[in-house]
N, C-alpha and C positions, 0 to 999 in steps of 0.2 A: 692612569699612566704609570708604567713601571720604571723605577729608578734602580740603578745599580748600587748595591750596598757594599762597595769595595772600600777597604781602608785607604787612607791617604798615601801610605807608603807604596801601595801597589801602582798608583798613578805615577809616582816618582820613578818607578822601574819600567812600566809599560810604555810611556811616552818616549823616553830616550831610546828604548829598544826598538820601537817602531820606526823612529827617524833613522837610526843606525841601519836597520834592515832595508828600508826604502832607498837610502843612499847607495848602499853596496849593490842592491838589485838593479838600480838604474845604471850604475857604472858597468856591471857585467852584461846587462842586456844591450847597452850601447856598443860595447866592444864586440859582442857576439854578432850583432847586426852589421857592424862596420866590416867585420872580417868574413861575412857571409856564412856563418855557422848556424844554419837553420835548426839542426838538432839541439845544439846548446841553447839557442835562443828560446825554443819551446820548453826545453827541460828546465832551464832557470826560471822561466816565467811561471811554470806550474808548481815547482817545488819551492817551499819556503823553509829555509834553514837559519833564519835570523842572520843572514849575511855570511855564514861560514862557507857554504858551497860557492857563493858568489866570489869571495876572496880567493878561494882555492882555484876557481876557474881563471880568474884574472892573472894570478901569479904562475900557476903551473901549466894549464892548458893554453892560456893566452900568451905565455912566456913573456910577461911584462915584469919589468923591475918596478920596485915601489915608486921610484921617481917618475916613471913613465905612465903611471896610472892617470895622471891629470894633464899629460902633454897632448895637445891637439895636433901637433905636427908629426904624425906617425909615418914611418916609411912602409908600413904594412899595406899590402894591396887592398883596395876597396872593392867589394863585390858589386858587380853591375847587374841590374835587374832588367 
């Protein structure tokens, strides 16, 4: 059985980075799906930029303010399938 021979400091960096990336990706995908942006949903799903592109999408493309990122009572129209 193969084991990874990574130093301990690398786990201290990789695990929080993975959690950070997963959180922002989930937020961006949720907002893209909620607003019916199929292109952005697929693009954000396929491209991994450690949360950077996801944050840019939420703030610039999604036109959300920092306080509105976690607000569930959005006035934005919801896409109907």
